N, C-alpha and C positions, 0 to 999 in steps of 0.2 A: 535385569540388565537388558537394554535394547540390543538387538542383534544387528540392526541396520541404522545408518545415519538418519537424522531427522528429515532430510530432504526426500528420502524414499517414501516415508510415510505421508508427507505432504503430496507427493506426486500420485500416490495411490488414492488418497482422499479426493484429489481433483479429478482423477480419471473416473472414479465412481460417480461423482457429481455430474460430470460431462456425459456419462452414459445415458442420462435422462434427457439429453438434448435441451438444456435450459436456455431460455432467452436471457436470463439474469443469473449470474454466478456470484454468490456471496462468499467472500474469503475473509476470515478473521485471523490475523497475524500469521499468514502462510510462511513467512520467512523466519519465524521465531526459532532461535537456536541454530541457525545456519551460519556457515562461514561466508566470506565475501564471494567466493567462487560459486557457492551453492545459491546465494541470493541472485547472482547474475543469471544462473540457470532458471530460477523460478521467475525472474523478471521477463526473460525471453519467452517462457511458456505463457505467462499472462498476456504478453503482447500478441502472441500467436493466437490465443483464445479470442482476444478482442478482434483480431484480424479476420476471424471466422464469423463475426457478427454477433458474438455473445457480449452483452454488457457485463462488466465486472465491477462489483461494489466491494471495495477493499478497505478493511480496517487494519492499519499497520502503523507501527511506531518508527520504522526505519525510514526517515525522511528522504534519504538519497534514493531508495527504492521507489517510494511514492512519487517523488518529483520526476523520476526518470520514466515512469510508465503512465502517468495520469494526464488526462485532458482537463480535468476539473478536480479541484480539491476543496473539500469542506473541512473546516477546522472547528472543533468543539473545545470549549474550556469549561470544566465543571458542568457539562451537560448543555451548555448554551452555545449556539452557533455564533462564532465571532468573525468568520471570514468564509467566503465562497468565491472561487475564481480559478483562473489559470495558475499553474505552478509558479510562474514568474511573478505574478501578482501576490500570491500567498507568501512567497519568500521575503517580500519587502513590506508586507502589511504590518503597520505599527502595532496593532493589537495582538497579532500573532507573536511578534517578536517580544513584546512586553510579557505575554502570558508564558512563553516557553523559553525565552533566553534571558529575561530580566530587563529592567528599564535602562541599563547602561548600554544596551545594544540598539535602542530605538533611534532611527534616523532623525536628525534635527529638522 
């Protein structure tokens, strides 16, 4: 049984990675298992890291988190790039909607 909540382990892992003073930080599902409040904390942390000049490459399934902190979003479907652009563009991209929401949500 884990003694601490998931977000503490994520913060420790990020702190360890930042100790090396990277130019690029790769994060794979950093918000997995977190509550909404914890995701807000991790989002602010990622924005702060970006503000310090570190490029953040994020793999994440929480689209609210992704759209809230990203300048550019790349969307893969079955390993194939289907969209690349600003969050607002991605949210209305027909192929992204078709792949992840189904054809009934595709704008006419």
